[in-house]
Backbone as a printed PyTorch tensor [residue, N CA C, xyz], in Angstrom:
tensor([[[  0.8910,  -0.8780,   0.1650],
         [ -0.1630,  -0.0690,   0.1670],
         [  0.8970,   1.4150,   0.0010]],

        [[  0.4210,   2.1130,  -0.8890],
         [  1.4140,   3.5600,  -0.8270],
         [  1.4180,   4.2510,   0.3870]],

        [[  2.3950,   4.5230,   0.6330],
         [  1.9200,   5.9680,   2.1360],
         [  1.5900,   6.9900,   1.6260]],

        [[  0.3700,   7.5640,   2.7030],
         [  0.1350,   9.2190,   2.1990],
         [  0.9030,   9.5660,   2.8220]],

        [[  1.1100,  11.2860,   2.4150],
         [  1.9250,  12.5880,   3.4140],
         [  0.8080,  12.4280,   4.4210]],

        [[  1.6050,  12.5810,   5.8350],
         [  1.0220,  12.7700,   6.5780],
         [  0.4020,  14.0280,   7.0460]],

        [[  1.0750,  14.8120,   6.2210],
         [  0.6140,  16.0450,   6.2510],
         [ -0.7250,  16.4530,   5.6090]],

        [[ -1.3420,  15.7010,   4.6710],
         [ -2.3420,  15.5320,   4.0100],
         [ -3.3120,  14.8300,   4.9010]],

        [[ -3.1510,  13.7280,   5.3910],
         [ -4.0560,  13.3410,   6.4450],
         [ -4.1820,  14.1450,   7.5390]],

        [[ -3.4110,  14.8170,   7.8310],
         [ -3.6440,  15.7620,   8.7140],
         [ -4.2770,  16.7500,   8.6630]],

        [[ -4.4970,  17.2080,   7.3130],
         [ -5.1530,  18.4890,   6.8690],
         [ -6.6810,  17.4750,   6.9250]],

        [[ -7.1070,  16.2740,   6.3160],
         [ -8.1820,  15.6610,   6.3110],
         [ -8.6630,  15.8560,   8.0120]],

        [[ -7.7140,  15.0740,   8.5940],
         [ -8.6460,  15.3730,  10.1050],
         [ -9.1300,  16.4590,  10.2790]],

        [[ -8.0600,  17.6660,  10.3630],
         [ -8.6400,  19.0760,  10.7830],
         [-10.4150,  19.4030,   9.8460]],

        [[-10.1900,  18.9540,   8.5460],
         [-11.6820,  19.1160,   7.9940],
         [-12.9750,  18.4840,   8.7700]],

        [[-12.5420,  16.9050,   9.2660],
         [-13.2330,  16.2480,   9.6820],
         [-13.7240,  16.5420,  10.9530]],

        [[-12.6420,  17.3150,  12.0060],
         [-13.1270,  17.6930,  13.1150],
         [-12.5510,  16.6370,  14.1180]],

        [[-11.4620,  15.7080,  13.5170],
         [-10.5590,  14.6140,  14.1420],
         [ -9.6050,  15.4510,  14.8770]],

        [[ -9.3950,  17.0700,  14.8090],
         [ -8.1310,  17.3380,  15.8070],
         [ -8.9150,  17.3840,  17.0020]],

        [[-10.0930,  17.6400,  17.5480],
         [-10.6690,  17.7650,  18.8080],
         [ -9.9140,  16.5870,  19.7030]],

        [[-10.3320,  15.6040,  18.5920],
         [ -9.6180,  14.2660,  19.4850],
         [ -8.5820,  13.9970,  19.8000]],

        [[ -7.4410,  14.3870,  19.0610],
         [ -6.1600,  14.3700,  19.2970],
         [ -5.6550,  15.4220,  20.7570]],

        [[ -6.4050,  17.1240,  20.4860],
         [ -6.1660,  16.8800,  21.9120],
         [ -6.7670,  16.6270,  22.9660]],

        [[ -7.7660,  15.8440,  23.1730],
         [ -8.1580,  15.1410,  24.0990],
         [ -7.4160,  13.9570,  24.6370]],

        [[ -6.9640,  13.4320,  23.3500],
         [ -6.1560,  11.9680,  23.7490],
         [ -4.6820,  12.2020,  24.0220]],

        [[ -4.0550,  13.7140,  23.7090],
         [ -2.6660,  13.9550,  24.1680],
         [ -3.0310,  14.8510,  25.8070]],

        [[ -4.0300,  15.4630,  25.9450],
         [ -4.1630,  16.7110,  27.1000],
         [ -2.9470,  16.1100,  28.1710]],

        [[ -3.4900,  14.5100,  29.3170],
         [ -2.4110,  14.0180,  30.1220],
         [ -1.1900,  13.9450,  29.6520]],

        [[ -0.7960,  13.8520,  28.1210],
         [  0.9350,  13.7260,  28.6010],
         [  1.3950,  14.9750,  28.4510]],

        [[  0.7060,  16.2290,  27.5830],
         [  0.6880,  17.5630,  27.3220],
         [  1.5100,  18.0690,  28.8530]],

        [[  0.4310,  17.7060,  29.2550],
         [  0.3630,  18.5820,  30.7140],
         [  1.5560,  17.9180,  31.6540]],

        [[  1.7090,  16.5010,  31.7800],
         [  2.8040,  16.2620,  32.1020],
         [  3.9510,  16.6770,  31.6720]],

        [[  4.1310,  16.8900,  30.3810],
         [  5.2420,  17.4380,  30.0330],
         [  5.4590,  18.9060,  30.4060]],

        [[  4.7490,  19.8460,  30.2480],
         [  4.9780,  21.2950,  30.5390],
         [  5.0680,  20.8120,  32.1560]],

        [[  5.1760,  20.0960,  32.8540],
         [  5.2500,  20.1170,  34.5420],
         [  6.7680,  19.9420,  34.3240]],

        [[  7.2390,  19.0070,  33.1850],
         [  9.0640,  18.6100,  33.3540],
         [  9.6140,  20.2010,  33.3570]],

        [[  9.1330,  20.5840,  31.7230],
         [  9.3520,  21.8810,  31.1600],
         [  9.7880,  22.8830,  32.3580]],

        [[  8.5320,  23.7300,  32.1580],
         [  8.8060,  24.9920,  32.7760],
         [  9.2710,  25.3540,  33.9060]],

        [[  9.2390,  24.6260,  34.8360],
         [ 10.3480,  24.9370,  36.3750],
         [ 11.5500,  25.4280,  35.5730]],

        [[ 12.3270,  24.8030,  33.9870],
         [ 13.7810,  24.5900,  33.8250],
         [ 13.6580,  26.0780,  33.4130]],

        [[ 12.7470,  26.7230,  33.1560],
         [ 12.8070,  27.9590,  32.5500],
         [ 12.4650,  28.7770,  33.0500]],

        [[ 12.9540,  30.6880,  32.4860],
         [ 12.4480,  31.7020,  33.1210],
         [ 11.1750,  32.0850,  32.6460]],

        [[ 10.7440,  32.6980,  33.7230],
         [  9.7140,  33.8690,  33.4910],
         [  9.4460,  34.1680,  32.2620]],

        [[  8.1580,  34.2860,  31.7550],
         [  8.2290,  34.8390,  30.6100],
         [  8.9760,  34.6480,  29.3010]],

        [[  8.6860,  33.3300,  29.1750],
         [ 10.1010,  32.7500,  28.1840],
         [  8.6200,  32.9340,  26.5930]],

        [[  9.8860,  32.6700,  25.8680],
         [  9.4250,  32.5240,  24.1500],
         [  9.5550,  31.0020,  23.8730]],

        [[  8.5850,  30.5810,  23.1390],
         [  8.1010,  29.2300,  22.5380],
         [  7.4510,  29.0580,  21.4260]],

        [[  7.5090,  28.1280,  21.0180],
         [  6.9570,  27.5360,  19.6310],
         [  7.1590,  26.0130,  20.0030]],

        [[  5.3140,  25.5990,  19.4710],
         [  4.7320,  24.2450,  19.3710],
         [  5.5420,  23.6490,  17.7920]],

        [[  6.3760,  22.7190,  17.7500],
         [  6.1850,  22.1420,  16.2900],
         [  5.5120,  20.9600,  16.2730]],

        [[  5.1280,  20.8920,  15.1930],
         [  3.9310,  20.2240,  14.6670],
         [  2.5850,  20.6880,  15.6840]],

        [[  2.1600,  21.5460,  15.8510],
         [  1.1360,  22.4790,  16.1840],
         [ -0.5430,  22.0520,  16.4160]],

        [[ -0.7080,  21.6300,  14.8190],
         [ -2.1050,  21.1920,  14.9240],
         [ -2.9670,  22.4760,  15.0300]],

        [[ -4.1190,  22.2850,  15.5900],
         [ -4.5440,  23.1600,  15.6730],
         [ -4.3240,  24.1690,  16.8620]],

        [[ -3.3980,  24.6000,  16.9460],
         [ -2.8390,  25.4320,  17.8700],
         [ -3.0790,  25.4740,  19.5930]],

        [[ -3.8450,  23.9100,  20.0170],
         [ -4.3050,  24.1830,  21.0180],
         [ -3.2620,  24.0360,  22.4560]],

        [[ -2.0250,  23.5730,  21.9310],
         [ -0.9360,  23.9140,  22.8830],
         [ -0.0280,  25.2450,  22.9650]],

        [[ -0.4580,  25.8530,  21.9930],
         [  0.4620,  27.2310,  21.9950],
         [ -0.6740,  28.0110,  22.7270]],

        [[ -1.8520,  28.1040,  22.3650],
         [ -3.1650,  29.0310,  23.5900],
         [ -3.0140,  28.0910,  25.0030]],

        [[ -2.2190,  27.1470,  25.2520],
         [ -2.0890,  26.8760,  26.6120],
         [ -0.7270,  27.3010,  26.7430]],

        [[  0.3020,  27.2700,  26.1690],
         [  1.3730,  28.1700,  26.6160],
         [  1.5050,  29.5570,  26.6740]],

        [[  0.6400,  30.0360,  26.1840],
         [  0.0430,  31.4390,  26.3860],
         [ -0.2340,  31.9740,  27.3810]],

        [[ -1.4190,  30.6930,  27.9450],
         [ -1.9860,  30.8570,  29.3420],
         [ -1.1790,  31.0150,  30.2790]],

        [[ -0.0540,  30.0340,  30.0630],
         [  0.9840,  30.0190,  30.9630],
         [  2.0630,  30.4960,  31.1030]],

        [[  2.1760,  31.4330,  30.4400],
         [  2.7330,  32.9630,  31.1750],
         [  3.7440,  32.9150,  29.7480]],

        [[  3.8900,  32.6780,  28.9080],
         [  4.8060,  32.3770,  27.8530],
         [  4.8690,  34.2960,  26.9640]],

        [[  5.6240,  35.0100,  27.3750],
         [  5.6340,  36.1760,  26.6190],
         [  5.6270,  36.1530,  24.9850]],

        [[  5.6400,  35.7700,  24.6050],
         [  5.6710,  35.2140,  22.6420],
         [  5.8500,  33.6550,  22.2520]],

        [[  5.0510,  33.2700,  21.7030],
         [  4.2800,  31.7880,  21.6380],
         [  4.1630,  31.6540,  20.2330]],

        [[  4.5170,  30.8170,  19.5980],
         [  4.0830,  30.4110,  17.9910],
         [  4.0330,  29.2350,  17.9790]],

        [[  3.3480,  28.6540,  16.4950],
         [  2.7780,  27.1120,  16.3540],
         [  3.5870,  26.9040,  14.5800]],

        [[  4.1600,  25.6400,  14.3700],
         [  4.0990,  25.7550,  12.7930],
         [  3.9830,  24.4550,  12.7920]],

        [[  3.3080,  24.1060,  11.5510],
         [  2.5460,  22.5730,  11.2310],
         [  2.6370,  22.9590,   9.7580]],

        [[  2.7540,  21.3260,   8.9600],
         [  2.7830,  20.9860,   7.7650],
         [  1.1590,  20.8560,   6.9070]],

        [[  0.6890,  20.8150,   7.9700],
         [ -0.5950,  20.2170,   7.5800],
         [ -1.3920,  21.8690,   7.3290]],

        [[ -1.8510,  22.2410,   6.2590],
         [ -2.5030,  23.5190,   6.1960],
         [ -3.5670,  23.6040,   6.6800]],

        [[ -4.2720,  22.8320,   6.4920],
         [ -5.7310,  22.9790,   7.2340],
         [ -5.7980,  23.2610,   8.8010]],

        [[ -4.6670,  22.5410,   9.2680],
         [ -4.7270,  22.0690,  10.4740],
         [ -4.0480,  23.6010,  11.0630]],

        [[ -2.8020,  24.7880,  10.0780],
         [ -3.3670,  26.0090,  10.3800],
         [ -4.4730,  26.8040,  10.2050]],

        [[ -4.9220,  26.3800,   9.2560],
         [ -5.8550,  27.8120,   8.9610],
         [ -7.0290,  27.2220,  10.5520]],

        [[ -7.1040,  25.9030,  10.6130],
         [ -8.0660,  25.9910,  12.0290],
         [ -7.3470,  26.4760,  13.0190]],

        [[ -6.6800,  26.8550,  13.1390],
         [ -5.6270,  27.1000,  14.4840],
         [ -6.1190,  29.0260,  14.1210]],

        [[ -5.6180,  29.6170,  13.2420],
         [ -5.9100,  31.0130,  13.0640],
         [ -7.0640,  31.0950,  13.3790]],

        [[ -8.2850,  30.2990,  12.6330],
         [ -9.2470,  30.8700,  12.9370],
         [-10.0700,  30.8960,  14.3810]],

        [[ -9.0200,  29.9870,  14.9960],
         [ -9.7170,  30.6860,  16.4690],
         [ -9.0020,  30.9450,  17.7020]],

        [[ -7.8540,  31.3660,  16.8420],
         [ -6.7790,  32.5530,  17.7660],
         [ -5.6120,  33.6350,  16.8530]],

        [[ -6.3980,  35.0250,  16.7880],
         [ -5.7370,  35.4480,  16.4690],
         [ -4.2930,  36.3640,  16.8630]],

        [[ -4.4480,  36.0180,  18.1070],
         [ -3.5700,  36.0160,  19.0100],
         [ -1.7420,  36.2450,  18.3450]],

        [[ -1.9430,  34.8800,  18.5410],
         [ -0.6970,  34.0730,  18.4690],
         [ -0.2400,  33.9120,  16.7920]],

        [[  1.1790,  33.4460,  16.4890],
         [  1.5590,  33.3800,  15.4430],
         [  1.6150,  32.2540,  14.9390]],

        [[  0.6580,  31.4920,  13.8260],
         [  0.6930,  29.8690,  13.2010],
         [  1.5820,  30.5860,  11.9760]],

        [[  2.3610,  29.1680,  11.4130],
         [  3.0820,  29.0520,  10.4520],
         [  2.8180,  27.9540,   9.5500]],

        [[  2.5030,  28.2800,   8.0960],
         [  2.6560,  26.7770,   7.5940],
         [  4.0610,  26.5900,   7.0820]],

        [[  4.8680,  24.9920,   7.2340],
         [  5.7700,  25.1190,   6.9300],
         [  5.9350,  23.5500,   7.0820]],

        [[  7.0250,  23.3550,   5.9140],
         [  7.3350,  21.6710,   5.8150],
         [  8.7630,  20.9290,   6.7490]],

        [[  8.3250,  20.4010,   7.1990],
         [ 10.0820,  20.3020,   8.4010],
         [ 11.0980,  19.2660,   8.0450]],

        [[ 12.1430,  19.2790,   7.7400],
         [ 13.2910,  20.3070,   8.7270],
         [ 13.6400,  22.0670,   7.9220]],

        [[ 12.9540,  21.7360,   7.0260],
         [ 13.1000,  22.6320,   5.9650],
         [ 13.0890,  24.4270,   6.2870]],

        [[ 11.6030,  24.4220,   6.6840],
         [ 11.0790,  25.5450,   7.1850],
         [ 12.2500,  26.1270,   8.5450]],

        [[ 12.3630,  27.4880,   8.5340],
         [ 13.1490,  28.0320,   9.6950],
         [ 12.5210,  28.8030,  10.2230]],

        [[ 12.3190,  28.9220,  11.7080],
         [ 11.6770,  30.1730,  12.4260],
         [ 12.5780,  31.6650,  12.1410]],

        [[ 12.2550,  32.4220,  12.7510],
         [ 12.8810,  33.7790,  12.7650],
         [ 13.7330,  33.8040,  13.7450]],

        [[ 13.5190,  33.4120,  14.8920],
         [ 14.2680,  33.5890,  16.3920],
         [ 14.3050,  32.4760,  16.8940]],

        [[ 15.0520,  32.7640,  18.1750],
         [ 15.3730,  31.3160,  18.9550],
         [ 14.6750,  31.7200,  19.8850]],

        [[ 14.3950,  30.2420,  20.8120],
         [ 13.0990,  30.1850,  21.9680],
         [ 13.8430,  29.6640,  22.9960]],

        [[ 13.3680,  29.8670,  24.1400],
         [ 13.2690,  29.3600,  25.6340],
         [ 13.1190,  28.0950,  25.5070]],

        [[ 11.9220,  27.4300,  25.0920],
         [ 11.1510,  26.5400,  24.6830],
         [ 10.9970,  25.9090,  23.3620]],

        [[ 11.1440,  24.6690,  22.9250],
         [ 10.4920,  23.8540,  21.9480],
         [  9.6690,  22.9010,  22.3780]],

        [[  8.5940,  22.7410,  22.0960],
         [  7.6770,  21.8800,  22.7980],
         [  7.1640,  20.8530,  20.8820]],

        [[  7.3220,  19.7480,  21.5410],
         [  6.7180,  18.9210,  20.5220],
         [  6.2930,  17.6740,  21.1190]],

        [[  4.7580,  17.7060,  20.5620],
         [  4.1120,  16.4580,  20.7310],
         [  3.6410,  15.4890,  19.5890]],

        [[  3.7990,  14.3510,  19.3690],
         [  3.6820,  13.0690,  18.4000],
         [  3.7520,  13.7720,  17.0790]],

        [[  5.4990,  14.3720,  16.8100],
         [  5.2940,  14.9430,  15.5090],
         [  6.9120,  14.3700,  14.8930]],

        [[  7.7920,  14.2720,  15.5180],
         [  8.9720,  14.0400,  15.1190],
         [  9.3120,  12.4660,  14.4670]],

        [[  8.2570,  11.4690,  14.8270],
         [  8.6850,  10.4040,  14.0490],
         [  8.1150,  10.2670,  12.6890]],

        [[  7.3820,  11.2030,  12.0960],
         [  6.8650,  11.6320,  11.1720],
         [  7.8460,  12.0450,   9.8090]],

        [[  8.9000,  12.3250,  10.3930],
         [  9.8840,  12.8850,   9.3640],
         [ 10.6710,  11.1920,   9.0490]],

        [[ 11.2400,  11.8060,   8.0370],
         [ 12.1050,  10.8290,   7.4890],
         [ 13.6990,  10.3390,   8.8240]],

        [[ 14.7110,  11.6060,   8.9940],
         [ 15.2450,  11.3860,   9.9240],
         [ 14.8960,  12.2990,  11.2330]],

        [[ 14.3420,  11.4300,  12.2690],
         [ 13.7510,  12.8640,  13.1710],
         [ 15.3040,  13.2930,  14.0500]],

        [[ 16.0980,  11.9220,  14.1190],
         [ 17.4550,  12.5490,  14.8670],
         [ 18.0360,  13.7170,  13.9360]],

        [[ 18.2120,  14.0070,  12.7550],
         [ 18.5330,  15.1590,  12.3900],
         [ 17.6920,  16.3510,  12.4180]],

        [[ 16.3160,  16.4890,  12.5810],
         [ 15.4280,  17.6190,  13.3320],
         [ 15.9170,  18.0860,  14.9300]],

        [[ 16.1660,  16.7750,  15.9740],
         [ 16.5610,  17.1570,  16.9040],
         [ 17.7310,  17.7360,  17.3020]],

        [[ 18.6370,  17.6250,  16.0160],
         [ 19.9040,  18.2070,  15.8550],
         [ 19.9910,  19.8630,  15.6860]],

        [[ 18.6350,  19.9910,  14.6490],
         [ 18.6030,  21.3980,  14.0250],
         [ 18.0150,  22.3360,  15.0120]],

        [[ 16.8930,  21.7710,  15.7420],
         [ 16.1900,  22.1620,  16.8490],
         [ 17.5880,  22.5610,  17.7730]],

        [[ 18.1410,  22.2890,  17.9040],
         [ 19.3670,  22.3270,  19.3370],
         [ 20.0070,  23.6150,  18.5680]],

        [[ 20.8840,  23.6020,  17.3460],
         [ 21.4420,  24.3440,  16.3000],
         [ 20.7030,  25.5420,  16.2850]],

        [[ 19.7680,  25.9140,  15.6310],
         [ 19.1840,  26.6390,  14.8990],
         [ 18.3290,  26.9550,  15.6670]],

        [[ 16.9210,  26.5260,  16.7640],
         [ 16.2190,  26.5140,  16.9770],
         [ 15.5810,  27.7150,  18.5140]],

        [[ 17.1920,  27.2550,  19.5460],
         [ 17.0790,  27.7820,  20.8820],
         [ 17.8460,  28.5850,  20.8450]],

        [[ 17.6160,  29.2170,  21.9140],
         [ 18.7820,  30.2370,  22.9460],
         [ 19.2340,  29.0700,  23.9010]],

        [[ 20.7570,  29.6430,  23.6730],
         [ 21.7450,  28.6830,  24.8840],
         [ 20.8010,  28.8250,  25.7050]],

        [[ 20.9230,  27.3980,  26.4950],
         [ 20.2980,  27.0340,  27.7670],
         [ 19.1130,  26.6620,  27.6040]],

        [[ 18.1770,  27.1550,  26.4180],
         [ 16.9760,  26.8010,  26.1480],
         [ 16.2020,  25.3430,  26.5640]],

        [[ 15.4750,  25.0260,  26.2980],
         [ 14.6130,  23.5560,  26.6430],
         [ 14.4330,  23.1130,  25.5730]],

        [[ 14.1020,  21.7690,  25.1570],
         [ 13.6760,  21.0980,  24.1840],
         [ 12.6370,  19.9630,  24.9450]],

        [[ 11.6880,  19.9040,  24.6770],
         [ 10.7040,  18.9430,  25.2240],
         [  9.8450,  18.1500,  24.3200]],

        [[ 10.1200,  16.9250,  23.8000],
         [  9.3780,  16.2910,  22.8260],
         [  9.0790,  14.4720,  23.8290]],

        [[  7.4740,  14.9930,  22.7390],
         [  6.8710,  13.3660,  23.2690],
         [  6.3360,  12.5020,  22.0800]],

        [[  6.9580,  11.2860,  22.2080],
         [  6.3220,  10.6010,  20.5360],
         [  5.5110,   9.2800,  21.7880]],

        [[  4.1160,   9.0280,  21.1660],
         [  3.5040,   7.1350,  21.7420],
         [  4.1560,   6.4400,  20.4020]],

        [[  4.5630,   6.4430,  19.3080],
         [  5.3320,   5.5070,  18.4800],
         [  6.3380,   5.2130,  18.6660]],

        [[  6.9430,   4.8790,  19.1670],
         [  8.2710,   3.6580,  19.5630],
         [  8.2810,   2.6740,  19.7550]],

        [[  8.9140,   1.9670,  19.8500],
         [  9.7240,   0.2160,  19.8340],
         [  8.8660,  -0.1920,  21.0030]],

        [[  9.0790,   0.2240,  22.1450],
         [  8.6900,  -0.3430,  23.5060],
         [  7.4710,  -0.6680,  23.7330]],

        [[  6.5380,   0.8830,  22.8600],
         [  5.1880,   0.6670,  22.8650],
         [  4.6470,  -0.3540,  21.5090]],

        [[  4.3900,  -1.9830,  22.0840],
         [  4.3750,  -2.7300,  21.1680],
         [  3.1780,  -2.7190,  20.0430]],

        [[  2.0830,  -1.9070,  21.2100],
         [  0.7120,  -1.4850,  20.1410],
         [  0.5540,  -0.7600,  19.0430]],

        [[  2.1930,   0.3250,  19.5020],
         [  1.7440,   1.6740,  17.6810],
         [  2.8800,   0.5720,  16.5670]],

        [[  3.1710,  -0.5660,  17.4200],
         [  3.8320,  -0.7050,  15.8030],
         [  3.2220,  -0.7850,  14.4810]],

        [[  1.9630,  -0.6250,  14.6470],
         [  0.6030,  -1.3350,  13.6540],
         [  0.4680,   0.0800,  12.9000]],

        [[  0.6650,   1.2820,  13.5730],
         [ -0.1220,   2.3820,  13.3470],
         [  0.3570,   3.0220,  11.9700]],

        [[  1.5850,   2.9020,  11.5440],
         [  2.0700,   3.1170,   9.9730],
         [  1.5950,   2.5150,   8.8510]],

        [[  1.1280,   1.1210,   9.3100],
         [  0.0530,   0.5860,   8.2650],
         [ -1.4190,   1.1070,   8.2460]],

        [[ -1.6480,   1.0660,   9.9100],
         [ -3.4540,   1.0310,   9.7930],
         [ -3.4770,   3.0560,   9.5830]],

        [[ -2.8210,   3.7030,   9.5610],
         [ -2.8130,   5.0980,   9.5330],
         [ -2.4500,   5.4380,   7.8980]],

        [[ -1.7460,   4.5850,   6.9890],
         [ -1.1410,   4.2720,   5.7250],
         [ -0.0880,   5.3480,   5.1690]],

        [[  0.7010,   5.9170,   6.8480],
         [  1.5010,   6.8380,   6.4640],
         [  3.1180,   6.2290,   6.9740]],

        [[  3.8330,   6.8980,   6.8450],
         [  5.5130,   6.8280,   7.1880],
         [  5.7840,   7.5090,   8.6020]],

        [[  6.2850,   6.4310,   9.4170],
         [  6.6630,   6.2860,  10.9290],
         [  8.2660,   5.9970,  11.1300]],

        [[  8.7650,   6.9220,  11.9210],
         [ 10.1260,   6.2280,  11.8340],
         [ 10.0140,   5.5320,  13.1060]],

        [[ 10.3350,   4.2080,  13.4430],
         [ 10.4630,   3.4700,  14.6320],
         [ 11.6130,   3.1060,  14.7800]],

        [[ 11.6450,   4.0640,  16.5050],
         [ 12.9090,   3.8870,  17.3860],
         [ 12.7410,   3.6560,  18.6520]],

        [[ 14.2080,   2.8360,  19.4230],
         [ 13.8780,   2.3770,  20.7330],
         [ 13.9930,   3.6790,  21.3470]],

        [[ 14.0280,   3.3940,  22.4920],
         [ 14.3090,   4.3540,  23.7320],
         [ 15.3340,   4.7050,  23.7090]],

        [[ 16.4900,   4.2870,  23.3710],
         [ 17.6140,   4.2980,  23.4330],
         [ 18.2420,   4.9270,  22.2090]],

        [[ 17.6440,   4.8250,  21.2570],
         [ 18.0470,   6.1130,  19.9870],
         [ 17.5180,   7.0990,  20.0710]],

        [[ 16.4030,   7.2850,  20.6820],
         [ 15.7610,   8.8250,  20.8960],
         [ 16.7110,   9.2420,  21.9950]],

        [[ 17.0490,   8.7540,  23.1500],
         [ 18.3210,   9.1480,  23.8750],
         [ 19.3490,   9.8810,  23.0470]],

        [[ 19.9450,   8.4660,  22.3910],
         [ 21.2040,   8.7000,  21.6710],
         [ 21.1350,   9.9180,  20.5720]],

        [[ 19.9490,  10.0950,  19.9510],
         [ 19.7560,  11.7470,  19.3580],
         [ 20.0020,  12.7150,  20.0560]],

        [[ 19.5160,  12.9060,  21.5020],
         [ 19.3320,  13.9800,  21.6840],
         [ 21.1340,  14.3350,  22.3320]],

        [[ 22.1160,  13.1890,  22.7290],
         [ 23.4280,  13.3660,  22.9520],
         [ 23.6010,  13.9610,  22.0660]],

        [[ 23.4540,  13.4630,  20.9110],
         [ 24.5690,  13.3940,  19.3420],
         [ 24.3750,  15.1990,  19.0850]],

        [[ 23.0670,  15.5650,  19.3840],
         [ 22.5300,  16.4320,  19.1660],
         [ 23.6140,  18.2960,  19.6230]],

        [[ 23.9050,  17.4090,  21.1040],
         [ 24.6640,  18.5370,  21.5210],
         [ 23.8690,  18.8220,  23.2560]],

        [[ 22.7190,  18.2880,  22.9690],
         [ 22.2370,  18.8230,  24.6840],
         [ 22.9150,  17.9080,  26.0420]],

        [[ 22.4450,  18.7700,  26.7680],
         [ 22.5830,  18.2300,  28.1010],
         [ 21.6040,  18.1630,  28.4890]],

        [[ 22.1500,  17.8750,  30.6720],
         [ 20.9850,  17.5840,  31.1270],
         [ 19.4910,  17.2660,  30.5140]],

        [[ 19.8720,  15.9520,  29.7590],
         [ 18.7010,  15.3280,  29.1570],
         [ 18.2520,  14.0560,  30.1200]],

        [[ 16.9220,  14.0600,  30.1820],
         [ 15.9620,  13.5910,  30.9720],
         [ 15.4100,  12.8710,  30.2870]],

        [[ 14.9650,  11.1580,  30.3880],
         [ 13.8350,  10.4030,  29.5620],
         [ 12.8030,  10.2460,  30.5930]],

        [[ 11.6860,  10.2830,  29.8750],
         [ 10.4190,   9.7360,  30.9160],
         [  9.6020,   9.0330,  29.7330]],

        [[  8.5980,   8.6970,  30.4460],
         [  7.5980,   7.9140,  30.2360],
         [  6.2430,   8.4310,  31.0350]],

        [[  5.4040,   8.8920,  30.0550],
         [  4.1970,   9.8060,  31.4570],
         [  2.6810,   9.3220,  30.9110]],

        [[  2.4420,   9.9640,  31.7410],
         [  0.4240,   9.1180,  31.6740],
         [  0.1450,   8.0530,  31.1870]],

        [[  1.4110,   7.2230,  31.9000],
         [  0.7870,   5.4530,  31.1710],
         [ -0.2810,   4.9760,  31.9400]],

        [[ -1.0110,   4.2470,  31.3650],
         [ -2.6400,   3.6870,  31.9630],
         [ -1.9610,   1.7510,  31.5040]],

        [[ -3.2110,   1.4750,  31.6550],
         [ -3.1330,   0.2150,  31.1930],
         [ -3.1110,  -0.2500,  29.4880]],

        [[ -2.0780,  -1.0590,  29.1330],
         [ -1.8760,  -1.4160,  27.7080],
         [ -1.3210,  -0.1800,  27.1030]],

        [[ -1.3700,   0.7750,  27.4440],
         [ -0.4650,   2.2170,  26.8760],
         [  0.9730,   1.9640,  27.9670]],

        [[  2.0910,   2.1150,  27.6230],
         [  3.6330,   2.1170,  28.4650],
         [  4.0530,   3.7780,  28.6220]],

        [[  2.9280,   4.8580,  28.1450],
         [  3.1270,   6.2110,  28.1760],
         [  4.1190,   6.5930,  27.5490]],

        [[  3.7040,   8.3550,  27.0430],
         [  4.3250,   9.1300,  26.1890],
         [  6.0410,   9.2400,  26.6260]],

        [[  6.6370,   8.6770,  25.6020],
         [  8.0390,   8.3190,  25.4810],
         [  8.8570,  10.3430,  25.4690]],

        [[  9.2770,  10.7530,  26.3350],
         [  9.5940,  12.1480,  25.9720],
         [ 11.0250,  12.4340,  26.4100]],

        [[ 11.2970,  13.1950,  25.6360],
         [ 12.6790,  13.4610,  25.8020],
         [ 12.4750,  14.8950,  26.0220]],

        [[ 14.2490,  15.2240,  27.3700],
         [ 14.0070,  16.7810,  27.0940],
         [ 15.1860,  17.0250,  27.6430]],

        [[ 15.9350,  18.1680,  27.0470],
         [ 17.2840,  18.6840,  27.3490],
         [ 17.4530,  20.1340,  27.1990]],

        [[ 18.5510,  20.2520,  27.5800],
         [ 18.8130,  21.9810,  27.7140],
         [ 19.8840,  21.7590,  26.4600]],

        [[ 19.6760,  23.2210,  25.6540],
         [ 20.2100,  23.2790,  24.4710],
         [ 22.0540,  23.9930,  25.3680]],

        [[ 23.3180,  23.4610,  24.9090],
         [ 24.4130,  23.8370,  24.8980],
         [ 25.1590,  24.6380,  23.8990]],

        [[ 25.2400,  25.8440,  23.6900],
         [ 26.0080,  26.6920,  22.3170],
         [ 27.5230,  27.0860,  23.0960]]])
C-alpha cells in the first residue's frame, strides 16, 4: 500500500473535526511534559510548538505565561483552523526540517510529530543548533516507539511513514545533537499503554 503524506492525512483530520480528539487524547501527556519543562525556564519565556495541529498547546502556553508563543505545522488545514480560533498568536505553515523560524526560543515543544520525519535525529540536531537560545529547553513526546508494541501497527493502519526508534535511540539522538541535562521519561501511562516517551534536554551552545 502506498504511503500517504502525513500532512495530507492531518489536513483531512482537521476538516473532519478529528483534531479535537487529538487534543483530548494528548492532554494528559502534554500536561505532564510541561510540568517537567516549565520549572527549568525563565518566566515570560518564548516558545514554539513544533507540529502544532490546531494550536491548542500554543494557546495553553500563552495561558501559562509565555511572552511570545507560536506554532508551525505542515498540514495547511490545521494551520487554517488554528488561525480561525486564535488571532493573537502566530501560526506558520511549513514543512520540516526545511522551514526555519525567524528567532530562537527558550522552549521548543513537540508532541507526536518527530517520528513522521525521515530522520528525527536530524531534526533534533537542527532544533538544538538553530531553534533554541543557549540554555533553552526542548521537550518532545512520542507515542510511537519500539517498546510501545501496540503502536507498531500504526504506520500500516494510518497509511503514513513513521520512523520506529527504541528508547535508547531517542536518547542517543539527544546526546548527539549536543543537549545537556537530558532526561527520558514515560508519562501518562495506563493499562495497555506504557506512556508517552518524553525527551527533555537543555541546549548548550
